[in-house]
C-alpha positions as CSV (number, residue, x, y, z in Angstrom):
1,X,119.9,86.5,112.8
2,X,118.1,89.2,114.2
3,X,115.5,91.1,112.8
4,X,114.8,94.4,114.3
5,X,111.2,97.0,113.5
6,X,111.7,100.4,113.7
7,X,108.0,101.8,113.3
8,X,105.1,99.8,115.3
9,X,102.2,101.7,112.7
10,X,100.0,99.3,110.6
11,X,102.6,97.8,108.4
12,X,105.2,97.5,111.6
13,X,102.7,95.7,113.7
14,X,101.1,93.9,111.0
15,X,105.7,92.5,109.8
16,X,106.1,92.7,113.9
17,X,103.7,89.6,114.4
18,X,103.8,87.8,111.3
19,X,107.1,87.4,111.4
20,X,106.8,85.9,115.7
21,X,103.3,84.2,114.2
22,X,106.1,82.4,111.9
23,X,107.5,80.3,114.7
24,X,110.9,80.4,113.5
25,X,111.8,83.7,115.0
26,X,112.2,83.5,118.8
27,X,111.9,87.2,121.1
28,X,115.0,86.6,121.4
29,X,115.9,87.6,118.2
30,X,112.8,90.3,117.3
31,X,112.9,93.5,118.6
32,X,111.3,96.6,118.2
33,X,111.2,100.6,118.6
34,X,109.0,103.0,118.5
35,X,109.0,107.1,118.6
36,X,105.7,106.2,121.0
37,X,106.9,103.1,123.7
38,X,103.9,103.2,124.9
39,X,102.4,101.3,122.1
40,X,104.3,98.6,122.1
41,X,103.4,97.3,125.4
42,X,101.9,94.7,123.7
43,X,104.6,93.5,121.8
44,X,106.6,93.3,124.6
45,X,104.9,89.5,124.6
46,X,106.7,88.8,120.7
47,X,109.6,90.9,120.9
48,X,112.9,92.9,122.3
49,X,111.7,96.5,123.1
50,X,114.3,99.2,122.3
51,X,114.9,102.7,121.5
52,X,115.7,102.9,117.5
53,X,119.4,103.0,117.3
54,X,119.3,100.1,120.3
55,X,117.3,98.1,117.5
56,X,119.4,99.1,115.3
57,X,122.4,97.9,116.4
58,X,121.8,94.6,117.2
59,X,119.8,93.6,113.8
60,X,120.5,92.1,110.5
61,X,117.6,92.8,108.7
62,X,116.9,95.9,110.0
63,X,112.5,97.3,108.4
64,X,112.3,100.8,108.5
65,X,108.5,101.1,109.0
66,X,108.1,104.8,109.3
67,X,106.1,107.9,107.7
68,X,107.8,109.6,104.6
69,X,108.2,112.5,106.5
70,X,109.9,110.8,109.3
71,X,112.7,108.3,107.0
72,X,115.7,111.0,106.9
73,X,115.3,112.1,110.7
74,X,115.4,108.1,111.8
75,X,118.0,107.1,109.2
76,X,119.6,109.9,110.9
77,X,119.5,108.7,114.1
78,X,120.8,104.9,113.7
79,X,122.7,105.8,111.0
80,X,126.1,105.0,112.8
81,X,124.4,102.5,114.6
82,X,124.1,99.8,112.6
83,X,125.4,96.8,111.8
84,X,128.5,97.2,109.2
85,X,127.1,93.7,107.0
86,X,123.3,94.6,108.3
87,X,120.8,94.9,105.9
88,X,118.5,97.8,105.8
89,X,115.0,97.9,104.1
90,X,112.7,100.6,103.4
91,X,109.3,100.2,103.5
92,X,108.6,103.6,101.5
93,X,108.9,103.5,97.9
94,X,109.2,106.6,96.7
95,X,112.5,107.8,98.3
96,X,115.4,105.6,95.5
97,X,118.4,103.9,96.7
98,X,120.3,107.5,95.4
99,X,118.9,109.5,97.8
100,X,119.3,106.6,100.8
101,X,122.5,106.9,99.8
102,X,123.1,110.6,100.7
103,X,122.7,110.0,104.4
104,X,123.6,106.2,104.9
105,X,126.0,103.5,103.3
106,X,124.2,100.2,104.3
107,X,123.0,97.8,102.0
108,X,120.1,98.6,100.7
109,X,116.8,97.0,100.0
110,X,112.5,98.3,99.6
111,X,109.4,96.2,100.3
112,X,105.9,96.8,99.6
113,X,103.8,94.9,101.5
114,X,100.2,94.9,99.7
115,X,97.0,94.7,102.7
116,X,96.6,91.0,102.6
117,X,99.1,90.2,104.5
118,X,97.0,89.7,107.1
119,X,95.7,86.6,105.7
120,X,99.1,85.4,104.8
121,X,98.2,85.9,100.6
122,X,100.2,89.2,99.7
123,X,102.1,89.5,96.8
124,X,105.0,91.2,98.3
125,X,107.5,93.6,96.2
126,X,111.4,93.5,96.5
127,X,114.0,95.8,95.3
128,X,117.5,96.0,95.9
129,X,120.3,98.1,95.7
130,X,123.8,97.0,93.4
131,X,125.5,96.3,96.8
132,X,123.3,93.4,98.0
133,X,124.2,89.7,98.1
134,X,122.9,86.9,97.3
135,X,122.9,85.5,100.5
136,X,121.1,89.1,101.7
137,X,118.7,88.8,99.0
138,X,117.7,84.4,100.0
139,X,117.5,85.8,103.8
140,X,115.4,89.0,103.0
141,X,112.3,86.3,100.9
142,X,112.3,83.5,103.2
143,X,111.7,86.0,106.0
144,X,108.5,87.6,103.8
145,X,107.1,84.1,102.7
146,X,104.9,84.4,106.0
147,X,103.5,86.6,104.6
148,X,102.5,85.6,100.6
149,X,104.6,85.5,97.3
150,X,107.5,88.0,96.7
151,X,108.3,89.0,93.7
152,X,111.6,91.1,93.0
153,X,111.8,94.0,90.3
154,X,114.0,96.9,89.5
155,X,113.6,99.8,91.5
156,X,112.0,101.8,88.7
157,X,108.7,99.5,88.3
158,X,108.4,99.8,91.7
159,X,105.9,102.3,91.2
160,X,103.1,100.1,88.5
161,X,103.9,97.8,91.0
162,X,102.6,98.8,94.3
163,X,99.4,99.8,91.6
164,X,99.3,95.9,90.8
165,X,98.9,94.8,94.3
166,X,99.8,97.8,97.1
167,X,97.3,99.9,96.0
168,X,95.1,97.4,93.5
169,X,92.7,96.5,97.3
170,X,91.5,99.9,97.2
171,X,90.9,100.1,93.7
172,X,89.5,96.9,94.1
173,X,87.0,97.8,96.9
174,X,86.0,100.8,95.8
175,X,85.2,99.7,92.3
176,X,82.7,97.1,93.8
177,X,81.3,99.3,96.7
178,X,80.4,100.9,92.8
179,X,78.2,98.3,91.9
180,X,77.0,97.3,94.4
181,X,75.5,100.3,95.3
182,X,73.9,100.8,92.1
183,X,72.9,97.1,92.0
184,X,70.9,98.0,95.5
185,X,69.1,100.5,93.1
186,X,67.8,98.0,90.6
187,X,66.2,95.4,94.4
188,X,64.7,94.8,97.1
189,X,67.8,92.9,99.2
190,X,69.3,94.4,101.4
191,X,73.0,96.2,101.4
192,X,74.6,93.5,103.2
193,X,72.9,90.2,101.3
194,X,74.3,92.8,98.0
195,X,78.1,92.7,99.5
196,X,78.2,89.4,100.6
197,X,77.3,87.7,97.4
198,X,79.5,90.6,95.3
199,X,82.4,88.9,97.7
200,X,82.3,85.1,97.3
201,X,81.4,85.5,93.7
202,X,85.3,87.8,93.6
203,X,86.9,85.2,95.7
204,X,86.2,82.5,94.1
205,X,86.4,83.8,90.3
206,X,90.1,84.8,91.5
207,X,91.1,81.2,92.9
208,X,88.8,79.6,89.7
209,X,91.9,81.9,87.5
210,X,94.5,80.9,89.6
211,X,93.8,77.5,89.9
212,X,92.8,76.9,86.0
213,X,94.9,79.2,85.1
214,X,92.3,81.5,82.8
215,X,92.3,84.6,81.8
216,X,90.2,86.9,82.2
217,X,89.2,86.1,78.3
218,X,88.9,82.7,78.9
219,X,85.4,83.6,82.2
220,X,84.3,86.7,79.8
221,X,84.1,83.6,77.4
222,X,82.7,81.3,79.7
223,X,79.7,83.0,81.2
224,X,79.2,85.7,78.4
225,X,78.0,83.4,76.2
226,X,76.2,85.1,72.7
227,X,73.1,87.3,72.5
228,X,72.3,86.9,76.2
229,X,71.8,88.8,79.1
230,X,76.3,88.7,80.8
231,X,77.2,89.9,76.8
232,X,75.1,92.9,77.5
233,X,77.4,93.9,80.9
234,X,80.3,92.8,79.5
235,X,79.8,95.1,76.6
236,X,79.3,98.3,78.4
237,X,82.0,97.8,80.9
238,X,84.6,97.0,77.8
239,X,83.3,100.8,75.9
240,X,82.7,102.8,79.3
241,X,85.4,101.2,81.6
242,X,88.8,101.6,79.5
243,X,88.6,105.7,80.2
244,X,88.3,105.2,83.7
245,X,91.2,102.4,84.2
246,X,93.7,104.9,82.1
247,X,92.3,108.0,83.7
248,X,93.6,106.0,87.5
249,X,96.7,105.2,86.5
250,X,97.6,108.3,84.9
251,X,96.4,110.2,87.7
252,X,97.9,107.7,90.8
253,X,101.0,107.8,88.9
254,X,101.9,111.5,88.9
255,X,100.7,111.5,92.3
256,X,103.5,109.0,92.6
257,X,106.5,110.3,90.9
258,X,105.6,114.2,92.8
259,X,105.7,112.4,96.4
260,X,109.1,111.4,95.2
261,X,110.4,114.2,93.6
262,X,109.6,116.1,96.5
263,X,111.3,113.2,99.4
264,X,114.4,112.8,97.2
265,X,115.1,117.1,97.4
266,X,114.4,116.8,101.1
267,X,117.2,113.9,101.3
268,X,119.0,115.9,98.6
269,X,118.8,119.6,101.0
270,X,119.4,118.6,104.0
271,X,122.2,115.4,103.6
């Protein structure tokens, strides 16, 4: 099976190298293209390099890792070169299968990895168009296992799914950035030491919950003894943070909706 990656930005580069590092895809079966070919110099050691149409013509699974603004043009460029039975995988969740089919007739899937794919711990979302066969799904999911777990969702849930796995590292980082900055105002400890302590505790707490099958409530109950110090802090979080969390999802989902509408209008008007 031959794998193609069009677009060598942060996500395309990560996928290409992870596929190679997995050890079961040789250079003869891995192909890459990029708008700026010079950026692919290092990739020549692990993949065959060609233009977009050339990569599309040999790939059984073809990943489109390009910016939303470029997706329509790239598809238009390669649509006549795609192998008849190839699976075309978009990493752009904003454009619906319905819109994509206005310019391409191939079997389609969407994949949304997380930044944590870099350490092999992504919760990678996938969804499939109606024409995708079970063997296509199995092949794609087996390929994606090298970057973590794979979760299949219906297309209409990919938005919230993306908030929970793809956007979540950014949400978590911003939340704990605020906590660490606030802690600085109450201690002589350095920012570096505060961050290291919090990150290590956060990582260990997540592993503990997964390994011991604990809920958030379980952890709170174990740590926040009644009448104790931790309970005072958890009260503040439960009383003050829900409004912020609701606003976070309202804002991001609305932005996602507007982005999707704009993309789909663009595909319709230029089809």
